[in-house]
PAPAZA-560967 format. One record per residue (C-alpha): residue number from 1; residue in three letters; x, y, z. Coordinates in steps of 0.1 Angstrom, whole numbers. Example, Ala and Ser with C-alpha at 12.3 -4.5 7.8 and 13.67 -1.06 7.14 Angstrom:
k,r,px,py,pz
1,ALA,123,-45,78
2,SER,137,-11,71
END
This chain:
k,r,px,py,pz
1,PHE,405,-393,56
2,ASP,369,-404,69
3,ASN,359,-371,49
4,HIS,380,-350,75
5,PRO,408,-339,58
6,VAL,406,-312,79
7,ASP,400,-315,113
8,MET,410,-288,134
9,ALA,393,-269,166
10,LEU,378,-237,151
11,GLU,396,-222,185
12,VAL,433,-225,168
13,VAL,413,-206,137
14,LEU,400,-181,149
15,GLY,410,-173,187
16,LYS,391,-172,217
17,PRO,372,-140,212
18,PRO,354,-127,240
19,LYS,313,-133,238
20,MET,295,-102,230
21,LEU,272,-94,246
22,ARG,248,-57,242
23,ASP,218,-45,263
24,VAL,196,-31,242
25,LYS,160,-24,248
26,ARG,130,-18,222
27,LEU,117,14,216
28,ALA,80,18,211
29,ARG,72,35,181
30,HIS,37,52,177
31,LEU,25,67,145
32,ALA,-4,73,136
33,ALA,-24,65,102
34,PRO,-19,95,77
35,ASP,-55,114,62
36,TYR,-51,105,27
37,SER,-89,121,21
38,SER,-73,152,3
39,ILE,-52,143,-22
40,ARG,-62,141,-61
41,LEU,-56,111,-79
42,ASN,-44,128,-107
43,GLU,-16,143,-85
44,ALA,-7,113,-70
45,VAL,-3,96,-103
46,ASN,26,126,-113
47,ARG,40,121,-78
48,VAL,45,84,-77
49,LEU,56,83,-113
50,ARG,84,109,-107
51,PHE,97,93,-72
52,PRO,129,74,-82
53,ALA,119,42,-67
54,VAL,92,38,-92
55,ALA,105,60,-120
56,ASN,118,47,-156
57,LYS,163,35,-148
58,THR,177,36,-185
59,PHE,198,60,-176
60,LEU,214,36,-152
61,ILE,206,2,-171
62,SER,220,10,-205
63,ILE,255,20,-197
64,GLY,260,-17,-185
65,ASP,269,-46,-210
66,ARG,242,-72,-199
67,THR,249,-96,-232
68,VAL,286,-102,-226
69,GLY,294,-137,-223
70,GLY,262,-148,-245
71,LEU,244,-165,-217
72,CYS,219,-139,-209
73,SER,177,-148,-217
74,ARG,163,-121,-197
75,ASP,173,-87,-192
76,PRO,156,-60,-178
77,PHE,144,-45,-211
78,VAL,107,-62,-223
79,GLY,88,-60,-253
80,PRO,93,-48,-288
81,TRP,100,-14,-271
82,GLN,125,-21,-245
83,ALA,105,-6,-213
84,PRO,129,-18,-186
85,VAL,102,-35,-163
86,ALA,113,-74,-159
87,ASP,105,-93,-126
88,ALA,135,-112,-131
89,ALA,170,-117,-147
90,VAL,176,-151,-162
91,THR,205,-163,-172
92,LEU,217,-195,-196
93,MET,235,-225,-181
94,GLY,255,-232,-218
95,PHE,252,-228,-255
96,SER,236,-258,-261
97,THR,205,-258,-232
98,ASN,176,-241,-225
99,ARG,183,-250,-186
100,GLY,188,-213,-167
101,GLU,196,-198,-140
102,ALA,171,-170,-125
103,PHE,178,-137,-100
104,ALA,158,-112,-85
105,ILE,154,-86,-58
106,GLY,132,-75,-26
107,GLU,140,-48,-3
108,ARG,115,-30,15
109,THR,135,-8,36
110,PRO,110,28,42
111,LEU,91,1,62
112,ALA,112,-5,88
113,VAL,111,30,96
114,LEU,77,20,110
115,ASN,78,-22,115
116,GLY,114,-36,113
117,PRO,102,-75,112
118,ALA,74,-68,87
119,SER,101,-48,62
120,GLY,123,-79,64
121,ARG,93,-105,56
122,MET,83,-80,23
123,ALA,117,-83,17
124,VAL,117,-121,7
125,GLY,78,-119,-2
126,GLU,89,-91,-28
127,ALA,117,-116,-42
128,LEU,101,-145,-40
129,THR,68,-125,-66
130,ASN,100,-111,-88
131,ILE,114,-144,-90
132,ALA,79,-165,-92
133,SER,82,-148,-134
134,ALA,109,-175,-143
135,GLN,97,-214,-142
136,ILE,115,-228,-110
137,ALA,105,-265,-104
138,ASP,102,-261,-64
139,ILE,101,-237,-42
140,GLY,125,-248,-20
141,ASP,148,-250,-51
142,VAL,153,-211,-44
143,LYS,184,-194,-23
144,LEU,190,-163,-6
145,SER,210,-141,0
146,ALA,208,-115,29
147,ASN,225,-84,30
148,TRP,218,-67,63
149,MET,224,-29,72
150,ALA,218,-14,105
151,ALA,228,13,125
152,ALA,239,-8,161
153,GLY,248,10,187
154,THR,217,33,181
155,PRO,188,29,206
156,GLY,160,10,196
157,GLU,186,-3,162
158,ASP,200,-31,177
159,ALA,167,-46,190
160,ILE,151,-40,155
161,LEU,178,-56,138
162,PHE,174,-88,162
163,ASP,139,-92,160
164,THR,139,-88,120
165,VAL,170,-118,119
166,GLU,146,-139,136
167,ALA,115,-132,116
168,VAL,132,-138,88
169,ALA,157,-165,93
170,MET,138,-185,125
171,GLU,104,-179,113
172,LEU,96,-173,78
173,CYS,120,-189,52
174,PRO,118,-223,68
175,GLN,80,-225,63
176,LEU,84,-209,31
177,GLY,111,-240,29
178,ILE,142,-221,17
179,SER,172,-211,32
180,ILE,200,-182,34
181,PRO,231,-197,29
182,VAL,252,-166,21
183,GLY,250,-128,28
184,LYS,266,-101,43
185,ASP,262,-69,68
186,SER,272,-33,74
187,MET,265,-26,108
188,SER,277,10,105
189,MET,246,24,90
190,ARG,253,59,114
191,THR,273,98,111
192,ALA,276,124,136
193,TRP,291,155,137
194,GLN,296,187,152
195,GLU,284,218,130
196,ARG,279,251,147
197,GLY,287,242,181
198,LYS,258,215,180
199,GLY,259,180,173
200,ARG,244,161,137
201,GLU,235,127,134
202,VAL,222,105,104
203,VAL,211,75,113
204,ALA,198,48,81
205,PRO,165,28,86
206,LEU,174,-13,96
207,SER,176,-18,56
208,LEU,172,-60,46
209,ILE,187,-66,4
210,VAL,172,-97,-2
211,SER,187,-113,-37
212,ALA,173,-149,-41
213,PHE,183,-175,-70
214,ALA,170,-207,-87
215,PRO,180,-228,-115
216,CYS,153,-225,-139
217,VAL,141,-251,-158
218,ASP,130,-232,-194
219,ALA,147,-199,-197
220,ARG,120,-196,-225
221,ARG,89,-200,-203
222,THR,99,-168,-184
223,LEU,69,-142,-180
224,THR,68,-107,-187
225,PRO,55,-78,-182
226,GLN,44,-75,-218
227,LEU,5,-76,-224
228,GLN,-9,-95,-254
229,PRO,-28,-72,-276
230,LEU,-63,-89,-269
231,ASP,-88,-68,-262
232,GLY,-126,-68,-252
233,ASP,-135,-102,-237
234,LYS,-106,-123,-253
235,SER,-87,-115,-223
236,LYS,-90,-107,-187
237,LEU,-65,-91,-163
238,ILE,-70,-108,-126
239,LEU,-53,-95,-95
240,ILE,-35,-119,-72
241,ASP,-40,-99,-38
242,LEU,-18,-115,-9
243,GLY,-27,-89,15
244,ALA,-61,-103,9
245,GLY,-76,-66,7
246,ARG,-59,-48,40
247,ASN,-44,-19,14
248,ARG,-20,-9,45
249,MET,-1,25,33
250,GLY,25,25,59
251,GLY,55,32,45
252,SER,40,33,6
253,VAL,56,53,-18
254,LEU,22,74,-19
255,ALA,32,80,16
256,GLN,67,90,9
257,VAL,53,116,-19
258,TYR,36,135,6
259,ASP,56,132,32
260,LYS,34,112,58
261,VAL,50,86,82
262,GLY,27,57,101
263,GLY,1,39,98
264,GLU,2,1,96
265,VAL,29,-16,65
266,PRO,22,-40,44
267,ASP,31,-78,61
268,VAL,36,-116,53
269,ASP,6,-123,71
270,SER,8,-158,60
271,ALA,39,-174,50
272,ALA,14,-207,37
273,ARG,-6,-183,15
274,LEU,24,-166,2
275,LYS,43,-201,-9
276,ALA,8,-211,-22
277,PHE,11,-182,-51
278,PHE,44,-193,-59
279,GLU,35,-228,-63
280,THR,4,-220,-83
281,ILE,20,-193,-104
282,GLN,45,-218,-120
283,ARG,20,-246,-124
284,LEU,0,-224,-149
285,ASN,31,-210,-163
286,GLY,41,-250,-172
287,GLN,4,-252,-186
288,GLY,4,-225,-212
289,ALA,-19,-205,-191
290,LEU,-4,-170,-184
291,LEU,-3,-142,-211
292,ALA,17,-119,-192
293,TYR,26,-112,-153
294,HIS,38,-80,-132
295,ASP,42,-80,-95
296,ARG,30,-57,-72
297,SER,60,-36,-50
298,ASP,66,2,-53
299,GLY,39,27,-65
300,GLY,14,-4,-61
301,LEU,-14,-18,-86
302,PHE,-14,17,-102
303,VAL,26,13,-114
304,THR,24,-24,-117
305,LEU,-5,-17,-143
306,ALA,12,15,-164
307,GLU,49,-5,-161
308,MET,21,-34,-187
309,MET,12,-9,-207
310,PHE,44,9,-214
311,ALA,62,-26,-224
312,SER,33,-33,-249
313,HIS,18,-4,-263
314,VAL,-18,-12,-251
315,GLY,-45,4,-226
316,VAL,-56,-10,-197
317,THR,-95,-5,-183
318,ILE,-101,-19,-148
319,ASP,-125,-17,-122
320,VAL,-116,-15,-84
321,THR,-138,-10,-53
322,GLY,-138,4,-22
323,ASP,-112,29,-10
324,LEU,-93,43,-44
325,LEU,-58,54,-32
326,PRO,-53,22,-11
327,ALA,-69,3,-36
328,LEU,-44,17,-66
329,PHE,-10,27,-43
330,SER,-10,1,-18
331,GLU,23,-23,-17
332,GLU,9,-54,-4
333,LEU,21,-86,-21
334,GLY,7,-99,-51
335,ALA,11,-96,-93
336,VAL,-12,-89,-120
337,ILE,-18,-118,-148
338,GLN,-32,-120,-182
339,VAL,-49,-147,-185
340,ALA,-67,-158,-222
341,ALA,-104,-162,-219
342,SER,-101,-196,-231
343,GLN,-80,-203,-199
344,LEU,-100,-184,-172
345,ASP,-115,-208,-156
346,THR,-82,-235,-153
347,VAL,-66,-202,-138
348,ARG,-91,-195,-115
349,ASN,-100,-235,-104
350,ALA,-61,-233,-93
351,PHE,-61,-206,-73
352,ALA,-91,-219,-57
353,SER,-74,-256,-54
354,ALA,-40,-233,-36
355,GLY,-66,-217,-13
356,LEU,-66,-186,-28
357,ALA,-98,-182,-39
358,GLU,-105,-146,-25
359,CYS,-71,-128,-31
360,ALA,-77,-138,-68
361,SER,-106,-109,-85
362,ASP,-109,-98,-123
363,LEU,-95,-70,-125
364,GLY,-99,-58,-158
365,VAL,-94,-59,-193
366,ILE,-73,-49,-222
367,ASN,-85,-18,-241
368,ARG,-77,-3,-280
369,SER,-76,33,-266
370,GLY,-38,31,-252
371,ARG,-50,48,-221
372,LEU,-54,41,-185
373,VAL,-89,41,-174
374,VAL,-102,34,-139
375,GLN,-137,26,-131
376,SER,-153,27,-97
377,ALA,-185,7,-93
378,GLY,-189,13,-129
379,ARG,-179,54,-135
380,GLU,-147,67,-147
381,VAL,-128,82,-124
382,TYR,-98,84,-140
383,SER,-80,83,-176
384,GLU,-49,92,-194
385,SER,-33,81,-225
386,GLY,1,58,-219
387,VAL,19,82,-238
388,ALA,16,110,-207
389,LEU,21,80,-186
390,GLN,55,73,-200
391,ARG,65,106,-202
392,THR,61,115,-168
393,TRP,78,83,-157
394,SER,107,89,-181
395,GLU,112,121,-168
396,LEU,140,111,-144
397,THR,159,92,-166
398,TYR,155,119,-193
399,GLN,171,144,-169
400,MET,199,125,-156
401,GLN,207,112,-194
402,LYS,208,155,-201
403,LEU,230,163,-174
404,ARG,253,133,-178
405,ASP,257,128,-218
406,ASN,249,145,-245
407,PRO,215,165,-239
408,ASP,206,159,-278
409,CYS,205,125,-277
410,ALA,185,126,-241
411,GLN,158,148,-259
412,GLN,154,126,-287
413,GLU,150,93,-264
414,PHE,125,108,-246
415,ASP,107,124,-276
416,ARG,102,89,-290
417,ILE,76,85,-265
418,LEU,55,107,-284
419,ASP,53,86,-316
420,ALA,19,63,-304
421,SER,27,46,-338
422,ASP,59,32,-332
423,PRO,54,-3,-342
424,GLY,86,-16,-322
425,LEU,111,-40,-328
426,HIS,103,-67,-358
427,ALA,118,-92,-377
428,HIS,115,-88,-417
429,LEU,137,-121,-433
430,THR,145,-126,-464
431,PHE,155,-161,-456
432,ASN,145,-192,-434
433,PRO,163,-192,-401
434,ASP,161,-229,-395
435,GLU,176,-240,-430
436,ASP,213,-251,-417
437,ILE,232,-247,-453
438,ALA,263,-254,-433
439,ALA,251,-290,-426
440,PRO,263,-308,-465
441,TYR,301,-296,-453
442,VAL,296,-302,-417
443,SER,283,-336,-425
444,ALA,319,-343,-448
445,GLY,332,-345,-408
446,SER,357,-316,-415
447,ARG,360,-290,-390
448,PRO,386,-263,-407
449,LYS,404,-240,-376
450,VAL,392,-203,-370
451,ALA,413,-185,-344
452,ILE,397,-172,-320
453,LEU,419,-138,-310
454,ARG,413,-116,-276
455,GLU,433,-92,-263
456,GLN,440,-82,-222
457,GLY,408,-68,-217
458,VAL,386,-84,-241
459,ASN,356,-105,-227
460,GLY,336,-116,-256
461,GLN,357,-147,-269
462,ILE,335,-176,-259
463,GLU,300,-165,-272
464,MET,324,-159,-306
465,ALA,338,-196,-302
466,ALA,301,-212,-296
467,ALA,292,-197,-328
468,PHE,319,-205,-351
469,ASP,317,-240,-331
470,ARG,278,-244,-338
471,ALA,286,-236,-374
472,GLY,308,-269,-382
473,PHE,345,-249,-370
474,ASP,368,-256,-344
475,SER,372,-224,-328
476,VAL,408,-222,-308
477,ASP,415,-197,-286
478,VAL,445,-176,-292
479,HIS,455,-144,-274
480,MET,483,-121,-286
481,THR,504,-133,-262
482,ASP,505,-166,-283
483,ILE,511,-149,-314
484,ILE,538,-122,-303
485,SER,560,-150,-288
486,GLY,556,-175,-316
487,ARG,534,-199,-294
488,THR,511,-199,-321
489,GLN,510,-197,-362
490,LEU,480,-179,-381
491,ASP,494,-202,-414
492,GLY,471,-233,-395
493,PHE,436,-215,-396
494,LYS,415,-207,-422
495,GLY,399,-177,-404
496,VAL,405,-149,-379
497,VAL,378,-132,-355
498,ALA,384,-104,-332
499,CYS,364,-102,-304
500,GLY,346,-76,-281
501,GLY,354,-64,-251
502,PHE,378,-32,-233
503,SER,413,-38,-247
504,TYR,437,-19,-224
505,GLY,405,-11,-207
506,ASP,396,12,-238
507,VAL,424,38,-222
508,LEU,444,43,-261
509,GLY,414,46,-277
510,ALA,390,14,-279
511,GLY,407,-12,-302
512,GLU,434,12,-316
513,GLY,459,-2,-285
514,TRP,453,-35,-297
515,ALA,460,-25,-333
516,LYS,490,-6,-318
517,SER,498,-42,-304
518,ILE,502,-59,-342
519,LEU,517,-27,-360
520,PHE,542,-21,-338
521,ASN,556,-57,-327
522,ALA,577,-71,-361
523,ARG,565,-107,-354
524,ALA,526,-99,-350
525,ARG,527,-76,-384
526,GLU,544,-103,-400
527,GLN,520,-131,-392
528,PHE,488,-108,-396
529,SER,504,-94,-428
530,LEU,509,-128,-441
531,PHE,471,-139,-433
532,PHE,457,-109,-449
533,GLN,478,-116,-482
534,ARG,462,-148,-484
535,ALA,434,-158,-508
536,ASP,416,-184,-490
537,VAL,409,-170,-456
538,PHE,385,-146,-442
539,ALA,385,-121,-409
540,LEU,360,-110,-388
541,GLY,358,-79,-363
542,VAL,332,-70,-336
543,CYS,334,-42,-315
544,ASN,366,-39,-304
545,GLY,378,-60,-326
546,CYS,356,-40,-355
547,GLN,379,-8,-338
548,MET,411,-28,-339
549,MET,405,-41,-376
550,SER,397,-6,-390
551,ASN,431,7,-378
552,LEU,448,-22,-396
553,HIS,441,-9,-431
554,GLU,474,-9,-439
555,LEU,480,-47,-438
556,ILE,437,-52,-454
557,PRO,433,-52,-486
558,GLY,409,-33,-499
559,THR,399,-12,-462
560,ALA,409,20,-476
561,HIS,379,31,-476
562,TRP,367,19,-434
563,PRO,365,47,-408
564,HIS,380,49,-383
565,PHE,354,41,-349
566,VAL,356,73,-323
567,ARG,332,82,-294
568,ASN,294,79,-293
569,ARG,273,107,-303
570,SER,262,102,-270
571,GLU,291,104,-254
572,GLN,287,72,-233
573,PHE,284,32,-232
574,GLU,258,23,-250
575,ALA,241,-16,-246
576,ARG,213,-17,-260
577,VAL,187,-41,-285
578,ALA,186,-25,-320
579,MET,171,-27,-350
580,VAL,197,-33,-378
581,GLU,193,-41,-418
582,VAL,212,-64,-439
583,LEU,232,-44,-473
584,ASP,234,-64,-507
585,SER,274,-62,-501
586,PRO,302,-85,-512
587,SER,303,-99,-480
588,LEU,308,-136,-472
589,PHE,288,-133,-439
590,PHE,260,-125,-452
591,GLY,251,-139,-482
592,GLY,210,-147,-488
593,MET,206,-121,-459
594,ALA,201,-85,-484
595,GLY,170,-71,-472
596,SER,167,-82,-436
597,ARG,159,-68,-409
598,MET,159,-78,-375
599,PRO,172,-72,-336
600,ILE,208,-72,-328
601,ALA,231,-66,-295
602,THR,247,-36,-290
603,ALA,276,-28,-262
604,HIS,300,0,-273
605,GLY,314,31,-264
606,GLU,331,40,-295
607,GLY,311,30,-326
608,TYR,306,65,-343
609,ALA,322,60,-379
610,GLU,342,89,-389
611,PHE,351,90,-425
612,LYS,375,115,-435
613,ASP,359,134,-459
614,ALA,327,127,-481
615,SER,348,109,-511
616,GLN,359,83,-487
617,MET,320,78,-474
618,ALA,312,78,-511
619,GLN,336,48,-520
620,ALA,322,27,-488
621,GLN,286,28,-499
622,ASN,287,-3,-523
623,LEU,305,-24,-494
624,ILE,284,-12,-463
625,ALA,273,-44,-450
626,MET,249,-36,-420
627,ARG,231,-1,-406
628,PHE,206,11,-382
629,VAL,172,15,-395
630,ASP,143,31,-372
631,ASN,112,3,-361
632,ARG,98,15,-394
633,GLY,131,-2,-414
634,ASP,142,33,-425
635,ALA,180,41,-421
636,THR,185,62,-390
637,GLU,209,87,-374
638,ARG,187,91,-342
639,TYR,192,82,-309
640,PRO,189,58,-294
641,LEU,177,35,-327
642,ASN,211,45,-337
643,PRO,232,44,-306
644,ASN,262,58,-316
645,GLY,249,84,-341
646,SER,271,70,-373
647,PRO,262,92,-406
648,ASN,235,68,-422
649,GLY,234,45,-400
650,ILE,266,29,-412
651,THR,278,4,-385
652,GLY,292,-27,-407
653,LEU,317,-25,-434
654,THR,330,-52,-455
655,THR,358,-52,-486
656,ARG,355,-59,-525
657,ASP,361,-95,-521
658,GLY,341,-95,-491
659,ARG,365,-118,-473
660,PHE,375,-93,-445
661,THR,342,-75,-426
662,VAL,339,-57,-393
663,VAL,304,-53,-376
664,MET,300,-30,-344
665,PRO,269,-48,-330
666,HIS,272,-82,-315
667,PRO,254,-111,-333
668,GLU,276,-137,-318
669,ARG,258,-129,-285
670,VAL,218,-135,-300
671,PHE,231,-166,-328
672,ARG,201,-184,-308
673,SER,163,-177,-303
674,VAL,165,-177,-265
675,GLN,195,-159,-265
676,ASN,173,-127,-279
677,SER,156,-102,-249
678,TRP,127,-99,-275
679,ARG,120,-122,-300
680,PRO,90,-125,-322
681,ASP,64,-158,-322
682,GLY,78,-189,-343
683,TRP,115,-184,-337
684,LYS,126,-215,-333
685,GLU,162,-231,-320
686,ASN,186,-205,-343
687,GLY,180,-175,-342
688,PRO,181,-152,-377
689,TRP,226,-143,-367
690,MET,230,-182,-372
691,ARG,227,-175,-405
692,MET,264,-153,-405
693,PHE,285,-183,-391
694,ARG,272,-208,-411
695,ASN,277,-186,-447
696,ALA,311,-181,-434
697,ARG,317,-223,-429
698,ARG,298,-227,-463
699,HIS,322,-204,-483
700,ILE,356,-223,-465
701,GLY,333,-255,-480
END
């Protein structure tokens, strides 16, 4: 069709709507710059850290399943203490590649009250300084999605929208060499009503939410705010100030918490400078010259440094010049980077070559006191412990969790910050994760069939199939309807794996509805009963599959001691990275792994192991395969180290012959090192959880 399979005039499709004409006028806004001279630094810090746009938002993040699919490499939680401070998200393009996709957002709506076009440019700038933490080949690879909101028809707002769209789409983005191929708009951001005979009106300011996407060269090279503990002169903190020292305060969080409206707002004064910054960060990241990175946005430089401390449990000493409050709380574009002493010349020369020498300045160093120390001209003007700052920053999430969830759990998570000596996530392995114990069997050429079982609502089958495929199995997608209809028989499989997700939306009790679809269907019951009676097979249940299999105890030999899994003690769905210990048990999946402690992904709402009585728990003791432990390696029931509160940390059980095992966490989502939100230095391609699946392949022979 000459590359024109459809050649139709748009008028035929859309009709001929009349062109819209809006006669609008620009309204001048003159708001004098506020006076900040009476504000005390201590009070400013406390107010800014509590502000919702700045404060810890774990209460929102931890209830969303971020590991489903097994292709998440970088989520919001950073470092051994899992502080939610990441700049960008990074997902993987597949289970056998390190290439990925990066995603970040930018939003500066408060600036629009004073300067609409500047707010739009800053939203683009913030999205770029965020996504710069990922390794991206070229700035032109970044694509933007623009979500516009405005109170169309309100005097002055249409003109602000026009000017901002022109500033972003016609000027800034073309200068940067990036495009906006998609977006949406909401043009009715105004409401009016009558109250006691008087007209009332609320008008939202112009808002542009920018979502940035880009292919990522190597997900493993994503920079995070986690500082490396190189105190003294072993490393330096460098501030890249794209505002070039202007420190404009209009629309800042500091201005908002003191109800101060007015003044000049930050802006992207030079597209060339922003582009040079992005390209320089990418080049230095590719060279391995940067240890840590965090952009400056809501709350300004002080918040940037505080969040880097929360992710790292180290202290920071900085020296700032000029006016203290603008230097610490202005929200000009920029970033703080940590650079090893051996790389300082390389980094400084790179910024100088990019024309950013005046924007890059030495800011400070890491200290071992655990305090954020601010000096001005060598004189200490502020000092506070990271623990106190993090408690202030986390008060919002604590108060929200206390109202929404189990208040005892909220208190435990809040009080956990007080443990300054908490060693954080770690890995203590009793085996070599790089050893492929299944290799001799795989090289023989056979690939035993394993049924990757799912039901309506289950969503964890892809990553489970990938893990077993890598271990040398032939993973076969089997839906419950295949078994119930008779299309699939289980007699041809060496293993059955029940995957995680939300079977029947969990409205029938997590996993219970799935179990009943087996128990109350004659054909399905017979198929599973015959399978579990065979001596040459294995079965694994994970998360929803764990709950399902625990309800099949009448069909599975040796499972009378298995508990019933009920609502988490927190009364909330929990998506976390938790520490677990593999115990000495008969489970074929954990051969050679006993005594190992390591992080694992968890994502469940009903994982509390409920035993009928003490005798049932006692019977289960020798058949517990996995338990939650704290960061010191002790079995724990404390939240969130144990996300569901199960007694003695129990989160995995097996049978006496070890062929049937259930676990609540998700090893299949972290079998590669790059899938782990935090991992120790030195881990190679395979994460330690890959051993589970190789153990199963070795068992089959």
